[in-house]
C-alpha positions as CSV (number, residue, x, y, z in Angstrom):
1,X,25.6,-15.7,22.3
2,X,26.9,-13.2,19.8
3,X,28.1,-16.0,17.6
4,X,24.7,-17.7,17.7
5,X,23.0,-14.5,16.6
6,X,25.4,-14.1,13.7
7,X,24.8,-17.7,12.7
8,X,21.1,-17.1,12.7
9,X,21.5,-14.0,10.7
10,X,23.5,-15.9,8.1
11,X,20.7,-18.4,7.8
12,X,18.2,-15.6,7.1
13,X,20.5,-14.2,4.4
14,X,20.5,-17.6,2.8
15,X,16.7,-17.4,2.7
16,X,16.6,-14.0,1.2
17,X,19.2,-14.6,-1.6
18,X,18.0,-18.1,-2.6
19,X,15.3,-16.7,-4.9
20,X,17.9,-14.9,-7.0
21,X,20.0,-18.0,-7.4
22,X,17.1,-20.1,-8.8
23,X,17.7,-21.8,-12.1
24,X,13.9,-22.3,-12.5
25,X,11.1,-19.9,-11.8
26,X,10.1,-20.1,-8.2
27,X,12.4,-23.1,-7.7
28,X,14.2,-22.8,-4.3
29,X,16.9,-24.8,-2.5
30,X,15.8,-27.7,-0.2
31,X,14.2,-26.4,2.9
32,X,16.9,-27.7,5.2
33,X,19.6,-25.8,3.4
34,X,17.5,-22.7,3.5
35,X,16.5,-22.7,7.1
36,X,18.8,-25.2,8.9
37,X,17.9,-28.2,10.9
38,X,19.3,-26.4,13.9
39,X,17.4,-23.2,13.5
40,X,13.8,-23.8,14.7
41,X,14.7,-24.4,18.3
42,X,12.8,-21.7,20.3
43,X,10.6,-18.7,20.0
44,X,13.6,-16.4,19.3
45,X,14.2,-18.4,16.1
46,X,10.5,-18.0,15.1
47,X,10.6,-14.3,15.9
48,X,13.9,-13.7,14.0
49,X,12.6,-15.4,10.9
50,X,9.2,-13.6,11.1
51,X,10.8,-10.2,11.4
52,X,12.8,-11.0,8.2
53,X,9.6,-11.6,6.3
54,X,8.4,-8.1,7.3
55,X,11.8,-6.6,6.4
56,X,11.6,-8.2,2.9
57,X,8.2,-6.6,2.4
58,X,9.4,-3.3,3.7
59,X,12.3,-3.2,1.2
60,X,10.6,-4.8,-1.8
61,X,7.4,-2.8,-1.6
62,X,8.0,0.3,0.4
63,X,11.7,1.3,0.1
64,X,13.4,0.0,-3.0
65,X,10.8,0.9,-5.6
66,X,8.0,3.5,-5.9
67,X,5.2,1.0,-5.6
68,X,3.1,3.0,-3.2
69,X,3.8,6.3,-4.9
70,X,2.6,4.9,-8.2
71,X,-0.9,4.4,-6.7
72,X,-1.2,8.1,-6.2
73,X,0.3,9.4,-9.5
74,X,-0.8,7.1,-12.3
75,X,-3.6,8.7,-14.4
76,X,-3.9,11.2,-11.5
77,X,-4.8,14.9,-11.6
78,X,-1.2,15.8,-10.6
79,X,1.1,18.3,-12.1
80,X,4.9,18.7,-12.3
81,X,5.8,22.1,-11.0
82,X,8.4,24.7,-11.9
83,X,11.2,23.0,-10.0
84,X,14.6,22.2,-11.5
85,X,15.8,19.6,-12.4
86,X,12.6,18.8,-14.2
87,X,10.2,16.1,-12.9
88,X,9.0,15.1,-16.3
89,X,8.1,11.7,-14.9
90,X,5.2,13.2,-13.0
91,X,3.7,14.5,-16.2
92,X,4.4,11.2,-18.0
93,X,2.8,8.9,-15.3
94,X,-0.2,11.3,-14.8
95,X,-1.2,10.9,-18.5
96,X,-0.7,7.1,-18.2
97,X,2.3,6.8,-20.6
98,X,3.8,3.8,-18.9
99,X,5.9,2.6,-21.8
100,X,7.6,6.0,-21.9
101,X,8.0,6.1,-18.2
102,X,9.8,2.7,-17.9
103,X,11.8,2.8,-21.2
104,X,13.4,6.2,-20.8
105,X,17.1,5.5,-20.8
106,X,19.0,6.5,-17.6
107,X,21.7,9.1,-18.2
108,X,24.9,9.3,-16.3
109,X,24.0,10.9,-13.0
110,X,24.4,14.7,-13.1
111,X,24.5,15.0,-16.9
112,X,20.8,15.4,-17.9
113,X,18.3,17.5,-15.9
114,X,15.4,16.3,-18.1
115,X,16.0,12.6,-17.1
116,X,17.5,12.8,-13.7
117,X,14.3,11.2,-12.3
118,X,15.1,7.9,-14.0
119,X,17.8,7.1,-11.4
120,X,16.1,9.0,-8.5
121,X,12.7,7.4,-8.7
122,X,13.5,4.2,-10.7
123,X,10.0,3.5,-12.1
124,X,11.5,0.8,-14.2
125,X,12.2,-1.3,-11.1
126,X,8.5,-1.9,-10.5
127,X,8.4,-4.4,-13.4
128,X,10.6,-6.9,-11.5
129,X,8.3,-9.0,-9.2
130,X,11.1,-11.0,-7.6
131,X,11.4,-8.9,-4.5
132,X,7.7,-9.5,-3.7
133,X,8.0,-13.2,-4.4
134,X,10.9,-13.3,-1.9
135,X,8.3,-12.3,0.7
136,X,5.9,-15.0,-0.5
137,X,8.7,-17.6,-0.4
138,X,9.8,-16.7,3.1
139,X,6.2,-16.6,4.3
140,X,5.6,-20.1,3.0
141,X,8.7,-21.4,4.7
142,X,7.6,-19.7,8.0
143,X,4.2,-21.3,7.8
144,X,5.6,-24.8,7.1
145,X,8.5,-24.8,9.6
146,X,7.4,-22.8,12.6
147,X,5.7,-26.0,14.1
148,X,9.2,-27.3,14.5
149,X,9.6,-24.9,17.3
150,X,6.8,-26.6,19.3
151,X,8.5,-29.9,18.7
152,X,11.8,-28.7,20.1
153,X,10.5,-26.3,22.8
154,X,7.5,-27.6,24.9
155,X,6.9,-24.1,26.2
156,X,6.0,-22.9,22.7
157,X,2.2,-23.3,22.7
158,X,-0.1,-24.4,19.9
159,X,-1.7,-20.9,20.0
160,X,1.8,-19.4,19.4
161,X,2.3,-21.7,16.4
162,X,-1.1,-20.6,14.9
163,X,-0.3,-17.0,15.5
164,X,3.0,-17.1,13.6
165,X,1.3,-19.2,10.9
166,X,-1.4,-16.6,10.6
167,X,1.2,-13.8,10.2
168,X,2.7,-15.9,7.4
169,X,-0.6,-16.2,5.7
170,X,-1.3,-12.5,6.0
171,X,2.1,-11.5,4.6
172,X,1.7,-14.0,1.7
173,X,-1.8,-12.7,1.0
174,X,-0.7,-9.1,1.3
175,X,2.1,-9.8,-1.2
176,X,-0.3,-11.4,-3.7
177,X,-2.6,-8.4,-3.2
178,X,0.2,-6.1,-4.3
179,X,1.1,-8.3,-7.2
180,X,-2.4,-8.9,-8.6
181,X,-3.4,-5.2,-8.5
182,X,-0.1,-4.4,-10.3
183,X,0.2,-7.2,-12.9
184,X,-3.2,-8.8,-13.0
185,X,-2.7,-12.6,-13.4
186,X,0.3,-13.8,-11.4
187,X,1.9,-17.2,-10.5
188,X,0.4,-18.5,-7.2
189,X,2.0,-21.0,-4.9
190,X,1.9,-21.8,-1.2
191,X,4.5,-24.6,-1.0
192,X,7.6,-23.9,1.0
193,X,9.6,-25.8,-1.6
194,X,8.4,-25.4,-5.2
195,X,10.3,-27.1,-7.9
196,X,8.1,-26.5,-10.9
197,X,7.9,-23.5,-13.2
198,X,4.4,-22.1,-12.9
199,X,2.0,-20.3,-15.2
200,X,0.1,-17.1,-14.3
201,X,-3.2,-17.7,-12.4
202,X,-6.2,-15.5,-13.1
203,X,-6.1,-12.6,-10.6
204,X,-9.6,-13.3,-9.5
205,X,-8.8,-16.8,-8.5
206,X,-5.7,-15.6,-6.6
207,X,-7.9,-13.1,-4.7
208,X,-10.4,-15.9,-3.8
209,X,-7.6,-18.1,-2.6
210,X,-6.2,-15.4,-0.4
211,X,-9.6,-14.7,1.1
212,X,-10.1,-18.4,1.8
213,X,-6.7,-18.6,3.5
214,X,-7.2,-15.5,5.6
215,X,-10.7,-16.6,6.7
216,X,-9.1,-19.7,8.3
217,X,-6.4,-17.8,10.3
218,X,-7.8,-14.3,11.0
219,X,-9.0,-15.4,14.5
220,X,-5.5,-16.5,15.4
221,X,-4.2,-13.0,15.1
222,X,-4.5,-10.5,18.0
223,X,-6.6,-7.4,17.7
224,X,-3.5,-5.5,18.8
225,X,-0.2,-6.0,20.6
226,X,0.8,-5.3,24.2
227,X,4.1,-4.1,22.9
228,X,3.4,-0.8,21.0
229,X,6.5,-1.4,18.9
230,X,4.5,-4.1,17.0
231,X,1.2,-2.2,16.6
232,X,0.4,-1.7,13.0
233,X,3.7,-3.0,11.7
234,X,2.9,-6.6,12.5
235,X,-0.2,-8.4,11.3
236,X,-3.3,-7.9,13.5
237,X,-6.8,-9.2,13.1
238,X,-7.8,-5.8,11.8
239,X,-5.1,-6.1,9.1
240,X,-6.5,-9.4,7.9
241,X,-10.1,-8.1,7.9
242,X,-9.2,-5.0,5.9
243,X,-7.2,-7.0,3.4
244,X,-10.2,-9.3,3.0
245,X,-12.4,-6.3,2.4
246,X,-10.1,-5.0,-0.3
247,X,-9.9,-8.3,-2.0
248,X,-13.7,-8.7,-2.0
249,X,-14.1,-5.2,-3.4
250,X,-11.7,-6.1,-6.2
251,X,-13.7,-9.2,-7.0
252,X,-17.0,-7.3,-6.9
253,X,-15.8,-5.4,-10.0
254,X,-14.0,-8.2,-11.8
255,X,-16.6,-10.9,-11.1
256,X,-19.7,-8.7,-11.6
257,X,-22.3,-11.5,-11.7
258,X,-21.5,-12.2,-8.0
259,X,-20.9,-8.6,-7.0
260,X,-23.6,-8.5,-4.3
261,X,-22.1,-11.6,-2.6
262,X,-18.7,-9.8,-2.3
263,X,-20.4,-6.6,-1.1
264,X,-22.2,-8.6,1.6
265,X,-18.9,-10.1,2.7
266,X,-17.4,-6.6,3.0
267,X,-20.3,-5.5,5.2
268,X,-19.8,-8.6,7.4
269,X,-16.1,-8.1,7.7
270,X,-16.6,-4.3,8.3
271,X,-19.0,-5.0,11.2
272,X,-16.6,-7.5,12.7
273,X,-13.8,-4.9,12.5
274,X,-15.8,-2.0,14.0
275,X,-17.9,-3.8,16.6
276,X,-15.6,-6.5,17.9
277,X,-12.2,-4.9,18.2
278,X,-12.5,-4.2,21.9
279,X,-11.2,-0.7,21.6
280,X,-8.1,-1.7,19.7
281,X,-8.8,0.8,16.8
282,X,-10.1,4.3,16.7
283,X,-10.3,7.4,14.4
284,X,-7.9,9.9,15.8
285,X,-9.0,13.5,16.0
286,X,-8.3,15.5,12.9
287,X,-5.7,17.6,14.7
288,X,-3.8,14.4,15.5
289,X,-3.9,12.7,12.0
290,X,-0.1,13.3,11.6
291,X,0.4,10.8,14.4
292,X,-1.0,8.1,12.1
293,X,1.9,8.6,9.8
294,X,4.4,8.7,12.5
295,X,3.4,5.1,13.0
296,X,2.0,2.6,15.4
297,X,-1.2,4.5,16.1
298,X,-4.6,3.1,17.0
299,X,-5.8,4.1,13.5
300,X,-3.1,2.2,11.6
301,X,-4.0,-1.3,10.6
302,X,-1.0,-2.2,8.5
303,X,2.0,0.0,7.7
304,X,5.5,0.0,6.4
305,X,7.7,1.4,9.2
306,X,10.1,4.3,8.9
307,X,11.3,5.8,12.2
308,X,14.8,6.9,13.0
309,X,14.2,5.9,16.6
310,X,13.9,2.3,15.4
311,X,16.9,2.5,13.1
312,X,14.7,2.8,10.0
313,X,15.1,5.2,7.1
314,X,14.2,5.7,3.4
315,X,16.7,5.6,0.6
316,X,15.6,8.0,-2.1
317,X,12.8,10.2,-0.8
318,X,11.6,10.7,-4.4
319,X,10.2,7.1,-4.1
320,X,7.8,8.4,-1.5
321,X,4.7,10.6,-1.8
322,X,5.1,12.9,1.2
323,X,8.4,14.4,0.1
324,X,6.8,15.7,-3.1
325,X,4.3,18.0,-1.5
326,X,6.4,20.1,0.8
327,X,9.1,22.7,0.4
328,X,11.2,25.0,2.6
329,X,11.1,25.8,5.4
330,X,9.2,22.6,6.2
331,X,11.2,20.1,4.1
332,X,13.7,20.4,1.3
333,X,13.5,17.7,-1.4
334,X,14.8,19.9,-4.2
335,X,18.1,21.5,-3.3
336,X,18.0,23.8,-6.4
337,X,14.4,25.1,-6.1
338,X,14.0,25.0,-2.3
339,X,10.9,27.1,-2.1
340,X,8.7,24.9,-4.4
341,X,7.1,21.5,-4.0
342,X,7.8,19.2,-6.9
343,X,4.1,18.1,-7.2
344,X,0.8,19.9,-7.2
345,X,-2.8,19.0,-8.1
346,X,-5.1,20.3,-10.8
347,X,-7.1,23.1,-9.2
348,X,-10.4,21.7,-10.7
349,X,-9.8,18.4,-8.9
350,X,-9.1,20.0,-5.6
351,X,-12.3,22.1,-6.0
352,X,-14.3,18.9,-6.6
353,X,-13.0,17.5,-3.4
354,X,-13.4,20.7,-1.4
355,X,-16.3,22.6,-2.9
356,X,-16.3,26.4,-2.3
357,X,-18.2,27.4,0.8
358,X,-18.3,23.9,2.3
359,X,-16.6,23.5,5.7
360,X,-14.0,20.8,6.2
361,X,-11.4,20.6,9.0
362,X,-8.9,19.0,6.6
363,X,-8.5,22.4,4.9
364,X,-7.0,23.9,8.0
365,X,-5.1,20.8,9.3
366,X,-3.7,19.6,6.0
367,X,-3.3,22.5,3.7
368,X,-2.9,25.7,5.8
369,X,0.5,26.7,7.2
370,X,1.2,28.4,10.5
371,X,1.0,31.8,8.9
372,X,-2.5,31.0,7.6
373,X,-1.4,30.6,4.0
374,X,-3.2,28.0,1.9
375,X,-2.1,27.0,-1.7
376,X,-4.3,23.9,-2.1
377,X,-5.9,25.3,-5.3
378,X,-2.7,26.9,-6.7
379,X,-1.7,24.2,-9.2
380,X,1.9,25.2,-8.9
381,X,5.0,24.7,-6.7
382,X,3.5,26.8,-3.9
383,X,1.2,23.8,-3.1
384,X,1.8,22.3,0.3
385,X,0.1,19.2,1.9
386,X,0.9,18.8,5.6
387,X,-1.1,15.6,6.2
388,X,2.1,13.6,6.7
389,X,4.1,16.3,8.4
390,X,3.9,17.2,12.0
391,X,4.0,21.0,12.1
392,X,4.5,20.9,15.9
393,X,8.0,19.5,15.2
394,X,9.0,22.8,13.6
395,X,10.6,23.6,10.3
396,X,13.6,22.2,8.6
397,X,14.6,18.9,7.0
398,X,15.1,16.9,10.3
399,X,15.0,13.2,10.8
400,X,12.0,13.6,13.1
401,X,10.0,15.6,10.6
402,X,10.4,13.0,7.8
403,X,9.9,9.9,9.9
404,X,6.7,9.0,8.1
405,X,5.4,5.5,7.7
406,X,3.8,4.3,4.5
407,X,0.3,3.3,5.8
408,X,-1.1,0.5,3.6
409,X,-4.4,0.2,5.6
410,X,-6.0,2.3,8.3
411,X,-9.3,2.3,10.0
412,X,-10.8,5.2,8.0
413,X,-10.0,3.3,4.8
414,X,-11.9,0.2,6.0
415,X,-14.9,2.2,7.2
416,X,-15.2,3.8,3.7
417,X,-14.9,0.5,2.0
418,X,-17.8,-0.8,4.0
419,X,-19.8,2.3,3.2
420,X,-19.0,1.8,-0.5
421,X,-20.1,-1.8,-0.5
422,X,-23.4,-1.0,1.2
423,X,-24.2,1.9,-1.2
424,X,-23.3,-0.3,-4.2
425,X,-25.5,-3.2,-2.9
426,X,-28.4,-1.0,-2.1
427,X,-31.1,-1.5,0.5
428,X,-29.2,0.0,3.5
429,X,-28.3,3.6,2.5
430,X,-28.8,4.7,6.1
431,X,-26.0,2.5,7.3
432,X,-23.8,3.6,4.4
433,X,-24.5,7.2,5.3
434,X,-23.7,6.6,8.9
435,X,-20.3,5.2,8.0
436,X,-19.5,8.0,5.6
437,X,-20.4,10.5,8.3
438,X,-18.1,8.8,10.8
439,X,-15.2,10.0,8.5
440,X,-16.7,13.4,7.9
441,X,-17.4,14.0,11.6
442,X,-13.8,13.2,12.4
443,X,-12.7,15.7,9.7
444,X,-15.1,18.4,11.1
445,X,-16.7,18.4,7.6
446,X,-20.3,18.9,6.7
447,X,-22.4,15.7,7.0
448,X,-24.1,13.9,4.2
449,X,-26.6,14.6,2.7
450,X,-26.9,18.2,4.0
451,X,-23.4,19.1,2.7
452,X,-21.1,17.9,-0.1
453,X,-23.8,15.6,-1.4
454,X,-22.7,15.5,-5.0
455,X,-26.2,15.9,-6.4
456,X,-27.5,13.7,-3.7
457,X,-25.6,10.7,-5.1
458,X,-24.4,8.6,-2.1
459,X,-22.0,6.4,-4.1
460,X,-20.3,9.5,-5.6
461,X,-20.1,11.1,-2.1
462,X,-18.3,8.0,-0.8
463,X,-16.0,7.8,-3.8
464,X,-14.9,11.4,-3.5
465,X,-14.5,11.0,0.3
466,X,-12.0,8.2,-0.3
467,X,-10.1,10.5,-2.7
468,X,-10.1,13.2,-0.1
469,X,-9.4,11.2,3.0
470,X,-6.8,8.8,1.5
471,X,-4.9,11.3,-0.7
472,X,-1.2,10.4,-0.7
473,X,-1.7,6.8,0.7
474,X,-1.5,4.9,-2.6
475,X,-5.2,4.1,-3.1
476,X,-6.2,6.6,-5.9
477,X,-5.3,4.6,-9.0
478,X,-6.5,1.3,-7.7
479,X,-9.9,2.8,-6.7
480,X,-10.2,4.0,-10.3
481,X,-9.3,0.5,-11.6
482,X,-11.7,-1.5,-9.4
483,X,-14.7,0.8,-10.0
484,X,-14.4,1.3,-13.7
485,X,-14.0,5.0,-13.2
486,X,-10.5,4.9,-14.9
487,X,-12.2,5.2,-18.3
488,X,-14.9,7.6,-17.2
489,X,-14.0,11.3,-17.7
490,X,-16.5,12.3,-15.0
491,X,-14.1,10.9,-12.4
492,X,-10.7,10.5,-14.1
493,X,-8.8,13.6,-15.1
494,X,-6.7,11.4,-17.4
495,X,-9.1,8.7,-18.5
496,X,-7.9,5.5,-20.1
497,X,-9.6,4.4,-23.4
498,X,-12.2,1.8,-22.7
499,X,-10.7,-0.5,-25.4
500,X,-7.3,-0.2,-23.7
501,X,-8.9,-1.0,-20.3
502,X,-10.4,-4.2,-21.7
503,X,-7.0,-5.1,-23.0
504,X,-5.7,-4.8,-19.4
505,X,-3.8,-1.6,-20.0
506,X,-4.5,-1.0,-16.3
507,X,-1.7,-3.5,-15.5
508,X,2.0,-2.8,-15.3
509,X,4.6,-4.3,-17.7
510,X,6.2,-7.5,-16.5
511,X,10.0,-7.7,-16.7
512,X,10.9,-10.1,-19.6
513,X,13.3,-11.8,-17.2
514,X,10.2,-13.6,-15.9
515,X,10.3,-15.7,-19.1
516,X,13.6,-17.2,-18.3
517,X,13.5,-21.0,-17.6
518,X,9.7,-20.9,-17.5
519,X,8.0,-22.2,-20.7
520,X,4.6,-21.5,-19.1
521,X,5.2,-17.8,-18.4
522,X,3.6,-15.0,-20.4
523,X,3.9,-11.2,-20.3
524,X,1.0,-8.7,-20.3
525,X,-0.1,-8.6,-23.9
526,X,-0.9,-4.9,-23.9
527,X,2.7,-3.9,-22.9
528,X,4.6,-6.2,-25.2
């Protein structure tokens, strides 16, 4: 049995490395050599391969590069603090100087305190999209070949085949969602075996194709799993619905003539998520929000796992958000300046989110330490943000205290998306307000419109609520992009010039290696 497990593992390795050995863009080895005629024999084979797809996503998106962190720092009201060595990259990415960020030369480790971040955070690795295409390739293979299990094992039911195929479609669509928000237009393919170099497809069309694919398979996914180890870290119906909501909100901005159609879809999907989940999902009490980021909670809809009890761990913690906003005695990221966090927020931004005199339970739960100290408006290294840190676990840099999942989607996010769509569409402000107040009620905050009403502007109240509720979860920059607020100084502390936005400066540079062996490939013009 041990030999069989090793053999299967070697097959999986062949799948994961095949992409790197391609002589043509997206050209892979024949399917049989990748997956083996003797592989798809039973459910264990299907499960082994499926878990590898998730592992590739975890490594390529959540662990090996600061993709999620970028969503919170780019053009954001964040500040580098007085820690040493210097985190100049925080200042650089906050002002949107992406060329400087990715082109700064890496020094020999330990020789340059001004540039040590280059090899600690590795912003330059984001430009390489191959790790995400590995996920897509593997998901396509899973979708195509998992029916072989049913051919070889009569006990493997058609419903099981559809469920694994639905997971494959979700992971493929989730990967394209990551890519299109990052690079704009990207190559799109769904074949398990693609021989041809491909051009980049318009990101709007990629989003539409993903929505169409997800609509076909969402009902084949479970609302949740009996095994709590799979909750949130494997695709659920709520994962697919929320991804479809995000894709529709993206299209509502970039396909404005049809915006109301997309908003209506978000409302439909949001109702399905809230009203039909049979108790699978819920908003946890504000005092228990840290449980969400310890993973596998009933609020998490899709997350990248990190739990020492499951044998998972991060590499460089500077590629994650949560490590930046704590210091001793709770957590030590910076061994030289142990009593300072490496990141803080502009005081004016924090006061916009939390106006003076307005009640909000998040102030106590997320920003106030056990001694009653609160440095949320400090704008310096005293700043602490306990949202991702379970104070009940005590102080100190322990494996338990840093076992935080990167939550890509959660229930509160989806509820606010539905509220945003309704407010933008108009005609049902009462429902939008009800949804907004679901989040505020959980947070023990004043309800709209009596409190925090932002001059009685419902759309603004919902936008700032997303900034507040989802801080540190990778949504900030993309919300700016897909609403046009990125170039509006009323919302963006580091606005992008409108002319640059129109030239798609909101994208990220693509690694020039993408041009190799592909005459149809182009790079992002703004970043050439």
